[in-house]
VMD Tcl script that draws the C-alpha trace (Angstrom):
set ca {
  {73.03 -28.75 -36.25}
  {71.81 -28.89 -32.51}
  {72.29 -31.99 -30.39}
  {70.78 -32.16 -26.96}
  {72.83 -33.98 -24.33}
  {70.65 -33.33 -21.38}
  {67.88 -36.08 -21.80}
  {64.99 -37.12 -19.58}
  {65.81 -39.34 -16.81}
  {62.99 -41.75 -17.93}
  {65.29 -42.94 -20.81}
  {68.64 -41.97 -19.61}
  {69.76 -45.43 -18.53}
  {73.54 -44.84 -18.62}
  {75.06 -47.18 -16.12}
  {77.49 -45.59 -13.68}
  {80.82 -47.32 -14.09}
  {84.53 -46.29 -14.08}
  {85.10 -44.44 -17.37}
  {87.79 -46.47 -19.03}
  {88.39 -45.31 -22.65}
  {89.08 -48.98 -23.66}
  {87.77 -51.49 -21.18}
  {88.39 -54.38 -23.63}
  {91.65 -56.14 -23.04}
  {94.13 -54.76 -25.41}
  {95.95 -57.84 -26.51}
  {93.00 -60.23 -27.01}
  {90.15 -60.03 -29.61}
  {86.65 -59.38 -28.22}
  {85.27 -62.60 -26.51}
  {81.75 -61.16 -26.87}
  {82.24 -60.88 -30.68}
  {83.40 -64.48 -30.69}
  {80.30 -65.68 -28.68}
  {77.93 -63.87 -31.15}
  {79.90 -65.37 -34.08}
  {79.39 -68.92 -32.57}
  {75.67 -68.33 -32.19}
  {75.50 -67.21 -35.75}
  {77.40 -70.18 -37.04}
  {75.31 -72.88 -35.12}
  {72.88 -73.31 -38.13}
  {75.64 -74.07 -40.58}
  {74.36 -77.69 -41.04}
  {71.08 -76.34 -42.21}
  {72.47 -74.88 -45.44}
  {72.18 -71.20 -44.17}
  {74.82 -69.54 -46.37}
  {75.53 -66.89 -43.70}
  {75.98 -69.52 -40.92}
  {78.05 -71.60 -43.31}
  {80.43 -68.73 -43.97}
  {80.58 -67.70 -40.33}
  {81.56 -71.21 -39.33}
  {84.36 -71.42 -41.90}
  {85.75 -68.20 -40.56}
  {85.86 -69.47 -37.01}
  {87.26 -72.86 -38.15}
  {90.22 -70.85 -39.78}
  {90.78 -68.62 -36.77}
  {94.47 -69.10 -35.76}
  {95.07 -70.40 -32.27}
  {97.34 -67.45 -31.30}
  {94.46 -65.05 -31.45}
  {92.29 -66.77 -28.84}
  {92.64 -68.22 -25.29}
  {93.52 -71.79 -25.90}
  {90.44 -73.25 -24.10}
  {88.09 -70.89 -25.96}
  {89.64 -71.86 -29.30}
  {89.38 -75.53 -28.67}
  {85.70 -74.97 -27.40}
  {84.74 -73.31 -30.61}
  {86.48 -75.96 -32.84}
  {84.68 -78.68 -31.06}
  {81.34 -77.15 -31.51}
  {81.70 -76.55 -35.18}
  {83.53 -80.08 -35.67}
  {80.44 -81.95 -36.87}
  {76.75 -81.18 -37.48}
  {75.90 -83.61 -34.63}
  {77.92 -81.72 -32.04}
  {76.32 -78.38 -33.27}
  {72.81 -79.75 -33.05}
  {73.55 -81.07 -29.53}
  {75.06 -77.73 -28.36}
  {71.99 -75.86 -29.67}
  {69.76 -78.22 -28.00}
  {71.44 -77.76 -24.78}
  {71.37 -74.04 -25.00}
  {67.57 -74.09 -25.64}
  {67.13 -76.29 -22.65}
  {69.30 -74.16 -20.39}
  {67.59 -70.90 -21.33}
  {64.14 -72.51 -21.51}
  {63.70 -71.58 -25.23}
  {65.75 -70.60 -28.29}
  {65.01 -66.91 -27.58}
  {68.68 -65.97 -27.08}
  {69.90 -67.63 -30.35}
  {66.83 -66.39 -32.37}
  {67.42 -62.93 -31.22}
  {71.08 -62.90 -32.60}
  {69.76 -64.64 -35.95}
  {66.93 -62.18 -36.32}
  {69.03 -59.02 -35.71}
  {71.45 -60.14 -38.33}
  {68.67 -60.73 -40.83}
  {67.30 -57.36 -39.94}
  {70.64 -55.57 -40.49}
  {71.04 -57.37 -43.85}
  {67.65 -56.52 -45.14}
  {68.09 -52.80 -44.14}
  {71.24 -52.76 -46.35}
  {69.72 -54.58 -49.20}
  {66.69 -52.24 -49.16}
  {68.95 -49.28 -49.09}
  {71.10 -50.70 -52.06}
  {67.82 -51.54 -53.98}
  {66.65 -47.95 -53.68}
  {69.84 -46.58 -55.30}
  {69.81 -49.64 -57.81}
  {66.50 -48.18 -59.14}
  {68.40 -45.14 -60.45}
  {71.75 -46.72 -61.35}
  {72.35 -50.38 -61.99}
  {75.48 -52.17 -60.30}
  {77.55 -53.22 -63.11}
  {81.38 -54.00 -63.22}
  {81.82 -51.19 -65.76}
  {80.65 -48.36 -63.39}
  {82.55 -46.76 -60.58}
  {81.50 -47.35 -56.94}
  {78.45 -45.21 -56.35}
  {77.53 -46.33 -52.72}
  {79.31 -46.99 -49.47}
  {78.25 -49.41 -46.64}
  {80.19 -48.96 -43.40}
  {80.00 -51.65 -40.54}
  {81.03 -50.19 -37.20}
  {82.45 -52.73 -34.63}
  {82.10 -55.44 -37.12}
  {83.55 -58.19 -35.06}
  {83.63 -61.37 -36.87}
  {80.38 -60.54 -38.76}
  {80.50 -61.65 -42.41}
  {77.89 -59.35 -43.82}
  {80.32 -56.97 -45.55}
  {82.42 -59.81 -46.85}
  {79.31 -61.58 -48.44}
  {77.73 -58.43 -49.93}
  {81.12 -57.27 -51.23}
  {81.19 -60.18 -53.54}
  {77.53 -59.67 -54.62}
  {78.03 -55.94 -55.20}
  {81.43 -55.31 -56.72}
  {80.89 -51.67 -57.31}
  {79.69 -50.78 -53.75}
  {82.39 -49.75 -51.27}
  {82.27 -51.84 -48.02}
  {84.29 -50.62 -45.01}
  {84.72 -52.43 -41.77}
  {85.81 -50.66 -38.58}
  {87.08 -53.02 -35.93}
  {89.06 -52.97 -32.71}
  {92.65 -53.64 -33.71}
  {92.93 -56.93 -31.83}
  {89.64 -58.28 -33.19}
  {90.29 -56.96 -36.57}
  {93.69 -58.59 -36.82}
  {92.30 -61.88 -35.84}
  {89.48 -61.65 -38.34}
  {91.70 -60.60 -41.21}
  {93.96 -63.53 -40.46}
  {91.19 -66.01 -40.50}
  {89.80 -64.52 -43.75}
  {93.02 -64.89 -45.26}
  {93.43 -68.54 -44.25}
  {89.77 -69.33 -45.36}
  {90.25 -67.89 -48.80}
  {93.61 -69.78 -49.14}
  {92.06 -73.14 -48.09}
  {88.85 -72.68 -50.17}
  {90.38 -73.68 -53.47}
  {89.22 -70.55 -55.13}
  {85.68 -70.61 -53.71}
  {86.31 -67.41 -51.76}
  {88.62 -64.50 -52.50}
  {89.38 -61.34 -50.70}
  {87.13 -58.66 -52.29}
  {88.86 -55.61 -53.61}
  {85.94 -53.35 -52.60}
  {86.20 -54.16 -48.96}
  {88.47 -52.01 -46.77}
  {89.41 -53.06 -43.18}
  {90.11 -50.28 -40.73}
  {91.64 -51.51 -37.38}
  {91.24 -48.55 -35.19}
  {90.01 -48.11 -31.55}
  {87.38 -45.50 -31.76}
  {87.62 -43.17 -28.73}
  {91.19 -43.91 -27.84}
  {93.35 -40.68 -27.99}
  {90.50 -38.88 -29.63}
  {90.28 -41.27 -32.49}
  {86.95 -40.49 -34.51}
  {85.39 -42.23 -37.50}
  {86.94 -39.57 -39.64}
  {90.36 -40.12 -38.26}
  {89.92 -43.97 -38.57}
  {88.90 -43.73 -42.34}
  {91.42 -41.28 -43.40}
  {94.24 -43.18 -41.66}
  {93.26 -46.09 -43.91}
  {93.36 -43.96 -47.12}
  {89.70 -43.23 -47.50}
  {89.14 -39.84 -48.98}
  {86.23 -38.11 -47.27}
  {86.13 -34.78 -49.25}
  {83.02 -35.78 -51.05}
  {81.81 -38.17 -48.28}
  {78.24 -36.66 -48.30}
  {77.88 -37.04 -51.95}
  {78.11 -40.73 -51.81}
  {74.91 -42.49 -50.45}
  {76.00 -44.20 -47.31}
  {74.53 -46.95 -45.11}
  {75.89 -47.58 -41.63}
  {75.45 -50.79 -39.50}
  {75.85 -50.48 -35.78}
  {75.21 -54.01 -34.61}
  {76.11 -54.89 -31.13}
  {77.64 -51.53 -30.29}
  {75.23 -49.06 -28.73}
  {75.02 -50.69 -25.29}
  {78.76 -50.66 -24.83}
  {78.80 -46.87 -25.18}
  {77.41 -44.21 -22.82}
  {74.46 -42.03 -23.96}
  {76.77 -39.13 -24.78}
  {79.15 -41.41 -26.76}
  {76.11 -42.66 -28.79}
  {74.86 -39.20 -29.46}
  {78.41 -38.00 -30.50}
  {78.65 -41.11 -32.82}
  {75.32 -40.23 -34.61}
  {76.21 -36.61 -34.77}
  {79.62 -37.41 -36.46}
  {77.94 -39.88 -38.89}
  {75.49 -37.13 -39.81}
  {78.24 -34.54 -40.31}
  {80.29 -36.76 -42.45}
  {77.72 -38.37 -44.62}
  {74.55 -36.42 -44.34}
  {75.06 -32.57 -44.49}
  {75.04 -32.35 -48.27}
  {72.32 -34.90 -48.66}
  {69.65 -32.40 -49.48}
  {71.52 -31.36 -52.71}
  {72.46 -34.97 -53.44}
  {68.75 -36.14 -53.13}
  {67.56 -33.47 -55.36}
  {70.17 -34.08 -58.08}
  {70.77 -37.70 -58.03}
  {67.45 -38.91 -56.50}
  {69.64 -41.22 -54.28}
  {68.42 -42.10 -50.77}
  {69.54 -40.26 -47.59}
  {72.16 -41.99 -45.38}
  {70.72 -44.55 -42.87}
  {71.96 -46.13 -39.74}
  {70.71 -49.60 -38.73}
  {71.41 -50.46 -35.06}
  {70.29 -52.45 -32.02}
  {69.85 -51.55 -28.45}
  {68.91 -52.81 -24.94}
  {66.44 -51.52 -22.48}
  {68.53 -51.86 -19.31}
  {66.94 -51.97 -15.66}
  {68.38 -50.07 -12.79}
  {70.74 -52.88 -12.20}
  {72.16 -52.67 -15.64}
  {70.48 -55.78 -17.04}
  {68.80 -56.15 -20.27}
  {64.94 -56.00 -19.93}
  {62.44 -58.18 -21.79}
  {58.72 -58.56 -21.24}
  {59.58 -61.86 -19.46}
  {62.24 -60.41 -17.12}
  {59.75 -59.30 -14.58}
  {57.58 -62.31 -14.57}
  {60.02 -65.13 -15.34}
  {62.68 -65.81 -12.63}
  {64.72 -67.77 -15.18}
  {64.67 -64.98 -17.63}
  {65.83 -62.47 -14.98}
  {68.72 -64.88 -14.19}
  {69.73 -64.90 -17.87}
  {69.78 -61.06 -17.94}
  {72.00 -61.08 -14.78}
  {74.32 -63.62 -16.25}
  {74.72 -61.56 -19.40}
  {75.52 -58.57 -17.46}
  {78.16 -60.09 -15.36}
  {79.56 -62.00 -18.29}
  {80.34 -58.84 -20.21}
  {81.79 -57.10 -17.26}
  {84.21 -60.05 -16.64}
  {85.61 -59.92 -20.25}
  {85.98 -56.23 -19.93}
  {83.00 -55.08 -22.03}
  {80.27 -53.94 -19.69}
  {76.86 -52.52 -20.62}
  {76.81 -48.91 -20.31}
  {73.48 -47.66 -21.83}
  {70.09 -48.72 -22.63}
  {66.72 -46.89 -23.72}
  {63.14 -47.86 -23.75}
  {61.71 -48.37 -27.21}
  {59.05 -45.68 -26.78}
  {61.74 -43.10 -25.94}
  {63.66 -43.36 -29.20}
  {61.96 -40.32 -30.75}
  {63.02 -38.21 -27.86}
  {66.50 -39.50 -28.07}
  {66.90 -38.50 -31.70}
  {65.08 -35.18 -31.32}
  {66.99 -32.33 -32.97}
  {69.93 -34.60 -34.01}
  {69.07 -34.63 -37.81}
  {68.04 -38.31 -37.67}
  {64.53 -39.52 -38.09}
  {63.19 -43.08 -37.17}
  {62.05 -45.14 -40.11}
  {58.76 -46.99 -39.57}
  {59.38 -50.72 -39.74}
  {56.90 -53.59 -39.89}
  {57.68 -57.22 -39.05}
  {56.15 -60.08 -41.02}
  {56.78 -63.75 -41.60}
  {56.52 -65.30 -44.98}
  {55.17 -68.74 -45.75}
  {58.57 -70.46 -45.61}
  {59.18 -68.98 -42.09}
  {61.68 -66.49 -43.14}
  {61.68 -63.04 -41.33}
  {60.93 -59.88 -43.33}
  {61.29 -56.36 -42.17}
  {59.47 -53.84 -44.48}
  {59.89 -50.17 -44.21}
  {56.26 -49.17 -44.71}
  {52.94 -48.76 -42.90}
  {51.00 -51.65 -41.64}
  {48.30 -53.23 -43.86}
  {45.52 -51.48 -41.82}
  {47.13 -48.03 -42.41}
  {48.24 -47.59 -38.88}
  {51.75 -46.36 -38.19}
  {54.45 -49.15 -38.10}
  {56.72 -49.84 -35.24}
  {59.94 -47.89 -35.11}
  {61.71 -50.66 -33.22}
  {61.29 -54.52 -33.15}
  {61.91 -56.79 -30.17}
  {64.44 -59.40 -30.96}
  {64.72 -61.76 -28.08}
  {66.37 -59.59 -25.41}
  {67.10 -56.63 -27.58}
  {65.52 -54.31 -30.09}
  {66.51 -53.23 -33.68}
  {65.70 -49.94 -35.34}
  {66.74 -47.77 -38.30}
  {67.22 -44.01 -38.57}
  {67.49 -41.96 -41.82}
  {69.12 -38.50 -42.35}
  {66.48 -35.89 -42.53}
  {68.02 -32.55 -43.45}
  {66.22 -29.61 -41.93}
}
mol new
graphics top color blue
foreach p $ca { graphics top sphere $p radius 0.5 }
foreach p [lrange $ca 0 end-1] q [lrange $ca 1 end] { graphics top cylinder $p $q radius 0.2 }
display resetview
């Protein structure tokens, strides 16, 4: 399989920075992951199940895993619904809108729906029952404090869920999950079909294969098990070459035998759901409002320097219209996606053509970032 690394300058937005294999501080969990988790949990008082579970995880996060000020800050925000409402109101006033928070909420809704769609495709051929062996796999790369795998592992007991996390963040999350399950009076238990892999991808040549095999996952027949991969909040922390290498490895591990698998089992090809930024020359996330709104430009600059300070700088971005060129000759094909809003206001992301028959979008804007899905397309 050919993979081109020399890309057109128009979408090669790799930011020139000192190449440190692991810029995140070794002994501390990711502060960026904690920030995303806080935004996700802010709607816990509305009854949103994902937000409630995310808030419970953060409330059970042991103090030793976080800078004292940050830990107190998080606990205060989630102490009472009134405090959470006030904090969300302040954020909306500071940023001029709820665009930043809504972007995080929507991208998580998108990732979940892509996984549910993938599972539903396979479920059409083989129902998920407790009597059957695991027939599908969902892998969440750089999971952070996200609770998607934990929630779906309870719903789908015969789907194998795997989280790959940085060791420091993974240890903190696992400890918080243990406390949460212990304090829930049986409401939550640690699912047996969820595997936690705490490995620093890229360190000392560590690949996805190495990380999975070190945690006892047999990959001899990896391509025979339909696999969906979630890459949320990851692509912009990797260089262009690192992103291409990552997609190439996922294809080699889970996609190479898919042509045979599809023909025999009628199972869907592997997919990768991911998000990405479009960065300007200064390494700031670009939105339609950035060039016309001074405040939006300030927000983008603040984001850039915030992640640099915590040791997790933005390294790469791409314009939405250049995605096709990026995935050319990689074995991956962009999945057309339409965006619609139901009567109750919930977001839907359907993999189909628009109602008028025109091609659907390949990437959807979510606040200051974009989301897209690619599917393995054997040649």
